[in-house]
N, C-alpha and C positions, 0 to 999 in steps of 0.2 A: 385585468389592469386600467387603472383609472385613465377617464379621459382628460386630455388636455384641456384648460380652460381658457376661454379668450380675453383679452386683455382689452378691458373696454375703457373709453374715455376716463371716466370716474376712475377707475384703477391707477390708471396711466396718470392723472394729474395728483394722483396720492402717494404714489411711488417716490420713494426717498430721494431726492436730489444727488445726493453721492453715490446710491446703485445706479440711476439711469445711465450716468456717467464712465460708471464701471462696466455697466452691460455695454455701451459704445466700444469701452475701451478693448472688451473680449470679442466683438465681432470685425473690429478692425482688426486685431491680429488674424483671423481668418482672409481678410481681402486682403490684406497685405501680403501673406504669403501665397495666397491664389496669383496675384499680379506679378510678386518677384520673379516666381516661377516661368511665366513667361520669354522672364527676359535673361536671367541669370546662369542659365544652360549655354547660350550662346559663347561665353567666354570658355567654356572647359571644350568646347567641340575639340579642337585639337588634341588636347590630352585622351580625349575619348577616342580619339581617332588612331592614338600611338598603342594607349594602354590595351586597349580592347579588339583592336584590329578592325576597326570599322570602315566600311566604306562610305561614298559620297553620298549613296541613297539612305544607308542606316543613319548617318549624322541630321539627314534632312529631315529624317523621321522623329528621330530623338526632338528636334524642335516642334514640329506639325503636328503629329500625333496628339501632343497634350492639348494646343491650340485647337485642333478640332473637338476631340470628343469636350472640350470644355466650352466650345460655342455651342453643340449640337444640342449638349445637356440642360443650358443653362435655365431655359424656358420651362421647361419641364421640373427642374428644380427648385423653382421659384413656385410653380402649382403647386407640387407637393407641401411646401411649407404652408401655405396657403389650407391644403385640405388636411394634412395632417397634424402637422403642431410645427413651428418655425424652429421653435428651438430643439427640438428632435432631429430634424432635418439637418440643422447646419451642427450640432455633433456628431451625428451620423457622417455627413461631411467630411469634419475636422478630421475624425479617427480613421476613414479610409485615405485623407490625403496624408496622413502621418506615417502610416502604414507603408503607403505607397512610397515615400520619400524613403523610408527604409531599404526597402528593396532596391529603389533606384541606387543607392548610395552603396550597396555590396552586390550590384550586377556583375556577372561574371562574363556575359556575353552582349553583344549589342542587341539582338533579339528580346533577350531579360528586362534591359534598360528600357528599350521601348514599349514592353507590355506595361513596364512599371510606370511608365510614363503616362500611357492611355489611362491607369486604376486613378493616377493623379488628377488627372484632368475630369474623370469624373468627379472625384472629391472636392473638387473647386467646382463644378459646375452645382453641387448641393449648398455649401457653404457661400458662394459670393451671393446669390440673389436672395438669402436671407439678410445680409446687412441693410440693403435699402428698406426692406420692410421691417424689420427692426426699428429703425430707425424711425418712419412712418407712424409704429404704433407704439413708442416709448417715449416720442417727443412732439411737444406741441410749439406754436409760436415762435420768439425769437430764438429759442434754444435748440429747434428743428433745425433754423438756417445754418445756426452757429454748428450743429453735429452735423448738416450736410457738406459745410465747408471743411470741416474736419477730415471725413469721409475722404473730399475732392483732395486733398493735400496726401492724406496716406495713398493714395490711388496712384497719386503722380510720384510720390516719394518710390513706393514699390516698383515702377516702373523702369524710374531713374536709378535706383539703390541696385536693382538687380547689375547692370554693368560694372556698379562700383564695387559690390559684395562678391561679387563671382570671381573680376580679376585679383582681389585683395587675396581672398581664400586660396584661389590656385597659386597667387607667387608665393603663399605662405608654405604650401606643401605641407600642411599639418600631418606630422607621425607618416612621413611619406604618401600620404592614402591620395596626394594629386587633386585632381577633379571631383571625389567623392563627398568632401565636405561642403560642397555646392547642393547637395542633397541632404545630407544629414544634418546641415542646421538644423532644418524645420521638426526635427526630433522632439530638442527640448522646449522649444516653442508650444509646439502643437500637444505636446503633453500637458502644461502648465496654462494652455488655452482649455483646454478640455476640462481641468479639474477644477479651474474658476469657472466656466463656463457651466456645468452641472452644477454648481453653487448659486449663482448668480443670475443667470439666464430668466425670463419669464418663459414658460408657455403662451403660445399665442398662435390661432389660428383663425378663417375668414369667420365672421359671426352664423352665416350659413354657408357650412364646407361644400364646395363643389364636389363632384365624382370625377377623375382623371378621365381624361380623352384621349384614348388610346390610340383612335384614329388619328386624332390630331397631330400626336407627338410622333406618329409611322410619318406622315406627311411634311412634317419640320422635319425633321431628320432627314426625310429625302432631298428636299431643297439646301439645307444648310452644308450637307455633303457635298452635294453635288455643284455647290458654288464654293466651299472653301478649300476641299481636296486639291482639283485643278489649278486653283490660286496659289496654296502650299506648293504643291508638286512640281506646276506646270515648267517654271523658268528652269529648276533642276535638270529634268527630265528633258527638256527641250522641243516641250509643247507636242505630245505626241497627239494621234486623233483621239484617243481616248479622253484626254482631259479638254479637249474642245468641244466635244460631245458632250459630257457632261455639262460644263458651263450651259450650252443651250438647252440642256433637258431641266437644267434649274429654274426656268422662266414659268414652264407647265407644272411643275412641283408647286412653286410659291402660288400662282393661278388656282392649282385644286386646292392648296390648302385653305386660302382666302374663302374660296365659295364653298367651300366643308364647313369653314366655323363659322359663317355668315349664315348658311343654312338652321345649321345648329342653334344659332343665336336666337333667330327667328323662332324655331321649335319649342324655347325655354329651356334646351339644354346646358349642358355645363362646357364650354367649348375651352380648350386651351387657354388660347388667346380672346378674349371677347373685342371682335373687330368694334366695336361701337367705342372700345378708350379711343379710336382715331377719331374718331368725333370730336374728341376734346382738341381745341385748335392747339393749347401746350401742348398736346402729346403729340399730335400729327406734324408740328412744326421742330419738336425738342429731337425726336428721332433720329431723322436725316442729320439735322445739326450734330449732334451726338458720333455718327457713321464720321462725317467730314471731320471732325475734330480728332478721334483716333487714326483714321486713314492718315492725317498731316503727321500727328504724334509719332505712330510706329515709321513711317516712311523717313522723318526726320533722324529719328534715331538711329535708326538701321544703315542708310546712308550717310550719317554724321560716324559712326564708329568706324567702318569700313573705309570714308576717307582718312580719317585721324590716326588707325591702326592699322592698315596698310598702306595709304597713300604717304601720309606724313612719317610712318616710322614711331608712333607714340607706343608706350608700354600700356597695357591696361589698368595699369595706376595712374598714370595720366590723364588717360582716354578718359577713366571714371573722374577724376577732378574737374576735367572738363563738363563732367556730366553733373557733376556738386553744384556748379554756376547756375545749372540751368534752375537744382532743386532748391538751391536757395531761393532764388527769385519766387519758383513756383507756391513754395511753404508760404513765404511772406504775404504773399497776395492773394492766396486762398483764405489766409484769416483774415487778412483785411477785407475781402469783400462784402461781409455778411451787415459791416460798418457804412459801406458806401451805397447798399441798396436802396437805404431809405431816402437817399437824396437822388440818386440817378435813376433808380428803377430797373428795367430792360436794358436801358444803355450801358451798364457797367458793361453787359455781355458783348454788345460790339466795339466798346472800347477797346476789352481783351482780345478780341480777334484785331484788331486795326493794329493792337502793340505787338502781335505774335508775327505779322503781317511785316512790321517796322523793325521788329529783332531779325530779321531773316534779311531785309535789305541792308542791316549794318552788317550783318554778317558776310555779304557778299561783298561789300563795300573794303572789309574788311582782312578777308583773302583777296581781294584783287591788290592791294596795298603792300600788304606781306608777300604774298607769293609762297614757295614751299618753305621760307624762312620762317613760316606763320609758329607762334608759341602759345601757351596757356596764357598767358598775362594780354595779351592781345586779343583774345576771345572772349575771355573774362567776360566786359560790357555786356556786348553784344547777345552772348547765351544768358545773361541773367536779365535780358529786356525779354528773350524768348518765353522765360519762367516765368516771368510777371504777368504776360499777356495769357496764358493757359491758367494762370490762378484766379485772375479776374472773372474768366467767363466759366469755368467748370463747376463751381457748385452753387452759382445762381441758375447755372442751365437745368441742372439736376432738380432743382427746387421749382424751376419753370414746368419741366417735363410733369412732374406728379401733382401740380396747381390741381388737374381736375380728374384726377382720380380716386374714382372710391375705396374706401377703405379696406372691402372685400376682395379687393382686386390687385393691390398694391403688390403681393407674390408675383402674379404674372405679370403684371406691367415692369416692375424689378426685373423679371426673365428677358422681357423683350430689349429693356433699356440694356443689360448686363449684355446680352446676345450682340445688339447693335455695336458694342464697344469692341468685341471680338471681330466680328465682321471685318469692323472697319483697322482693327489693326492688321489681320492678313491681307485686308486691299491695300492696304498700305505699304507692306512691305514687299507684296508681289506686285504690285502695278509703279511704284516709285525706284522701288529696286531694280526694275525692269528698264525702266527709262535711264537709272544713272547707269547700269552697266550695257545700255546700249549706246550711249554715250561712250562710255569707258574703252566698251571693245570696238569703236570707230579709229583706234588709235594700233597703228600695227606693232607699236612695242610700247609694253608698261612701265611706265616710271611715275616717278612722283609728279612732274608736270602733268601728266596723264590724268591721274588722279583729280589733281586740282583742276582740271579743266573740265572733268564730266562732272566734278562736286560743282562748280556753279553754274551747268548747264544745266543740273538739275533744282537750281535753288529757287529759278521761278514755277517752275511747275510744285514746291512745296508750298509753295504762296496760295496755288490756285485754290483750296480748301478752306483754308481760314478766311481768303478773301470772300469766298463764297457764301460760307457762314456769316459775315458780317452782313451780306448783303441782306439774306434770308431773315437775319433779326432786326436788321436795321427797317427791312420793309414790312415784314408781318407778323414781327412780334414785338413789334414798341408797342409800350403803355405809359400811361404817366405814372407819378412815382406811388400815389395811394394804390391803384389797381395792381400794381407788383408787390408792395408789400403785404396786402392781403393773402395774396397769392400763395406767397412765399411761406409767411408768418402764422396766417390765421385761418386757413381757408377750413372752413367746416364741412367739406365733402370729404378731404384728408383725412379726416378723424373721426368721423361721426359712427 
């Protein structure tokens, strides 16, 4: 079998313009499916419980098993792309994901469905890191900034569309299949993506392909499992002793991973994550900010869905339409952000976080004004503003993070960034969900007014992550316009 060639800067420059964007389209299909399936399953849980006889613990695992495996193997998936070939790993991940989606769609028992979701998570973990890596090695200059903006928009669409598409498919009840189409919908998309991807994707890997760091894989897996599993399951199970113990163990596991990777780097080995990446200011600042953004996003989506559907009685379709307002603002701002970077530099990210806080404040005022009589029209503008704020900061943030990453490490760096997103998702749902339910359970009788009060009390906590991110970006990452343009558009280290 021939060895995959590495896409060099010269080859990248001569790659036909139209083909570059077809390549982007193919890898974005993979990222869209991976993100979509984090959220789409939530709408199907009541139907899954009825048709499969699933218990509460089963339903929780249907959601968390995917996210757990997805998060645990993202860094490994990114590094395998560096070592073997990003095209092969991406297509392998898409194939596994598509097969797992078919198995999930035809699952006869809760255990079978959970196993299929675990396999889906593994496929997603192999696909997703290759997207950012492929953008880094396929595009340069202002095209790269635009490609990152499109990626950010698609990521946001996937997160928000999960609720919309899930509710729509379940309400249609196609061929009497109930919840099953939320998984089967991936089949035609995955098959087309595989066929087109095989034809157009360019083989690429690191110029000096490293060996896989097996010990590093083991340590990072122990850390992520001990962190994410308790966060995903703890609230449902009532925080038994083992969940608290695992959370405490995550700290020494992380310390052991960092120490081992540092020693391996000093000895000239091939670490799973080059700790020197965090010596780049943009990377060390950007990764924590990414976690904060996804804590905010997942926490807001989770509590808003519960408030609208359970508290106010919105149907899945109406709840999805509410999220559509966020989507419209997000897509518009994501595509506008590259044009604003030359004028505002990193200040565009600060503006985005500030607008998110303003949108949440406006939402709180609207809820106070209309109470349980709140409808979609009254929520439309504040939710649109929230979406605009998210769109203005995500794509510039990704460009900022990767500005100092050497090209041979883009796979590992993509894995770290993608993992930080999933950690943020899990922490957001667990932590902000816990806060919401604490306020809700303080009421002896649960009524629409109880849900209204709980959500109003939770909104100030939802504001904390974007407010913290605003302060970090404003005081630690601000740059003048020209350096920002250089980092996002023509960074030599990113393409050499």
